[in-house]
C-alpha positions in Angstrom: -12.7 30.1 26.4 -15.0 27.3 25.2 -13.7 23.7 25.5 -12.9 23.3 21.8 -10.8 26.4 21.8 -9.0 25.4 25.0 -8.2 21.9 23.7 -6.9 23.4 20.4 -4.6 25.7 22.5 -3.4 22.7 24.5 -2.5 20.8 21.3 -0.7 23.9 20.0 1.3 24.2 23.3 2.3 20.5 23.1 3.8 21.0 19.6 6.4 23.2 21.1 7.3 21.1 24.2 7.3 17.4 24.7 5.4 17.3 28.0 3.3 19.9 29.8 2.4 19.5 33.5 -1.3 19.8 34.5 -0.3 22.7 36.9 1.4 24.5 34.0 -1.8 24.1 31.9 -3.9 25.4 34.8 -1.8 28.6 34.9 -1.6 29.1 31.1 -5.2 28.5 30.4 -6.5 30.0 33.7 -8.9 27.2 34.5 -9.2 24.6 37.3 -7.4 21.3 37.6 -10.7 19.5 37.0 -11.3 21.4 33.7 -7.8 20.5 32.5 -8.3 16.9 33.4 -11.6 16.8 31.5 -9.9 18.4 28.4 -7.1 15.8 28.6 -9.7 12.9 28.8 -11.5 14.3 25.8 -8.3 14.6 23.7 -7.1 11.2 24.9 -10.4 9.6 23.9 -9.8 10.7 20.3 -6.2 9.7 20.2 -4.6 13.1 20.3 -2.8 13.0 23.6 -1.7 10.6 26.3 -1.5 11.1 30.0 1.9 10.9 31.7 2.8 11.2 35.4 1.5 14.7 36.4 1.0 15.9 32.8 0.2 15.2 29.2 2.1 14.6 25.9 1.1 14.4 22.3 0.2 10.9 21.1 3.0 9.4 19.0 2.2 7.7 15.7 3.7 4.4 14.6 3.7 3.5 10.9 5.8 0.4 10.9 7.2 -2.1 13.4 10.8 -3.1 14.1 11.8 -6.6 12.9 12.0 -9.5 15.4 15.9 -9.3 15.4 15.8 -5.6 16.3 13.1 -5.9 19.0 15.0 -8.7 20.9 17.7 -6.3 22.1 15.3 -3.6 23.2 14.3 -3.4 26.9 15.5 -6.9 27.4 15.7 -6.6 31.2 12.2 -5.3 31.5 10.9 -8.0 29.2 12.6 -10.7 31.3 10.9 -9.5 34.4 7.5 -9.2 32.6 8.0 -12.8 31.4 8.7 -14.1 34.9 5.6 -12.4 36.4 3.4 -13.6 33.5 4.6 -17.2 33.9 3.6 -17.1 37.6 0.1 -16.3 36.6 -0.4 -19.5 34.6 -2.6 -22.0 36.4 -2.1 -25.8 36.4 -3.2 -27.7 33.2 -4.0 -24.4 31.4 -4.4 -23.8 27.7 -2.5 -20.6 27.0 -1.8 -18.4 24.0 1.6 -16.7 23.4 1.3 -13.9 20.9 4.1 -13.1 18.5 6.9 -11.1 20.0 10.0 -11.0 22.1 8.1 -10.3 25.3 6.0 -13.5 24.9 9.3 -15.3 24.1 10.4 -14.5 27.6 7.3 -16.2 29.0 8.3 -19.3 26.9 11.7 -19.2 28.6 10.0 -19.3 32.0 7.7 -22.3 31.4 9.9 -25.0 29.9 10.2 -26.9 33.1 6.4 -27.4 33.2 4.7 -30.3 31.4 1.0 -29.6 32.1 0.3 -26.9 29.6 -1.2 -26.8 26.1 0.5 -23.8 24.4 -0.8 -22.1 21.2 1.3 -19.5 19.3 1.6 -17.9 16.0 5.3 -17.1 16.5 7.8 -19.4 14.8 10.6 -18.5 17.2 8.5 -19.4 20.2 7.3 -22.6 18.6 10.8 -23.6 17.7 12.2 -22.8 21.2 9.4 -24.8 22.9 9.8 -27.8 20.5 13.5 -28.0 21.5 13.2 -27.3 25.2 9.7 -28.2 26.4 7.5 -31.3 26.8 4.3 -29.3 26.8 1.8 -29.8 24.0 2.3 -27.1 21.3 0.1 -25.9 18.5 1.1 -23.4 15.9 -1.7 -21.5 14.2 -0.4 -21.5 10.7 -1.5 -18.7 8.4 0.1 -16.0 6.3 3.8 -15.6 7.1 5.1 -12.2 8.3 8.8 -12.7 7.7 10.1 -9.6 9.5 8.3 -10.6 12.7 8.8 -14.4 12.2 5.1 -15.1 12.8 1.8 -15.6 11.0 -1.1 -13.2 10.6 -4.4 -12.8 8.9 -7.8 -14.5 8.7 -6.5 -18.0 8.7 -4.8 -17.4 12.1 -8.0 -15.9 13.4 -10.1 -18.9 12.1 -7.8 -21.3 14.0 -8.0 -19.3 17.2 -11.8 -19.0 17.1 -12.0 -22.8 17.2 -10.0 -23.0 20.4 -10.9 -22.5 24.0 -8.1 -20.7 25.7 -7.7 -20.2 29.4 -5.1 -17.4 29.4 -4.0 -15.3 26.4 -0.8 -13.2 26.6 -1.2 -10.5 23.9 1.7 -8.3 22.8 1.6 -5.0 21.0 3.9 -2.3 19.5 1.5 0.5 20.6 -1.3 1.1 23.1 -3.1 3.8 25.0 -6.3 4.3 27.0 -8.3 3.6 23.9 -6.7 0.2 23.2 -4.2 -1.7 21.2 -3.2 -0.6 17.7 -1.0 -1.9 15.0 0.6 -0.7 11.7 -0.4 -4.1 10.2 -4.0 -4.6 9.1 -3.5 -8.4 9.1 -2.9 -8.4 12.8 -6.2 -6.8 13.7 -8.3 -10.0 13.2 -5.7 -12.0 15.1 -5.9 -9.8 18.2 -9.7 -9.7 18.1 -10.0 -13.5 17.7 -7.6 -14.0 20.7 -9.9 -11.9 22.9 -13.0 -13.7 21.8 -11.5 -17.2 22.4 -9.9 -16.5 25.8 -11.3 -16.5 29.4 -8.5 -14.1 30.5 -6.6 -11.6 28.4 -3.2 -10.3 29.6 -1.5 -7.4 27.8 2.2 -7.9 28.1 4.1 -4.7 27.3 7.0 -2.6 28.6 6.0 0.9 29.4 7.8 2.3 26.4 4.9 1.1 24.2 2.3 3.2 26.0 1.3 6.5 24.4 2.0 5.3 20.8 -0.8 5.0 18.3 -0.5 3.0 15.0 -2.7 3.1 11.9 -5.2 0.3 12.7 -7.1 0.0 16.0 -6.9 -3.7 17.0 -8.6 -4.1 20.3 -10.5 -1.9 22.8 -8.6 -1.6 26.2 -11.8 -2.9 27.9 -11.2 -6.3 26.4 -8.0 -6.6 28.5 -8.3 -8.1 32.0 -4.7 -7.6 33.2 -1.7 -5.6 32.1 1.8 -6.8 33.0 4.3 -4.0 32.5 7.4 -2.5 34.2 7.7 0.2 36.9 7.9 3.1 34.4 4.2 3.1 33.5 2.9 6.3 35.1 0.7 6.0 38.2 -1.9 8.3 36.6 -2.3 5.7 33.8 -2.6 2.9 36.3 -5.3 4.8 38.2 -7.3 5.3 35.0 -7.0 1.7 34.1 -8.1 0.7 37.6 -11.3 2.7 37.0 -11.9 0.5 33.9 -11.5 -2.6 36.1 -8.2 -3.5 34.5 -5.6 -4.8 36.9 -2.0 -3.6 36.4 0.8 -5.7 37.5 4.3 -4.1 37.6 7.3 -6.4 37.2 
């Protein structure tokens, strides 16, 4: 069986069961572990599948995002731990960027006792919280308002960020895989790309539930990320592959 036929068979098998182990695929397709791993890497590179611990699953498509109010109650414990670990990575007198989202809001909760930071954000909730509770310098990017996510998006946000020199950027996302970050909102693409260009260090902050999802618009190559702060549920196989790309994974 040639690779294309084998990969087509693998996708067909995954349509009938959520996850298939590598050992099971070896038996079903009568090939070596190495061959199966190469097939998975090929399918993953084109966004068809995602690796999980010891196996593979179909990539899951996202066509819209939850509102800010709905997100805030999801995986709150994991987000709190991610926020704590991220806050500890912030060096003295740094200029930092907090991306829109409830995970970045947890970082804001952890840094209000500091007074040595310049904080940039496109998130209204984060900006309001910091204005009330923090003495750090705060900049909001302005731009087109995304009411559901209580933030701003689009080219005006990107223009603002491209004129800033950022030490550490904490980027959030609703979906990512080994290819990179994706979003159902085209207006968010230019924002993610501008953050990466303007920042010395880029941290992806994401609970493990976001991994393996793919949205309509590719926003940022995974190679643009220096660190990923996540929770303990991200599979070790994914961490190993990220390590091969020189991306450091920190599990909260």
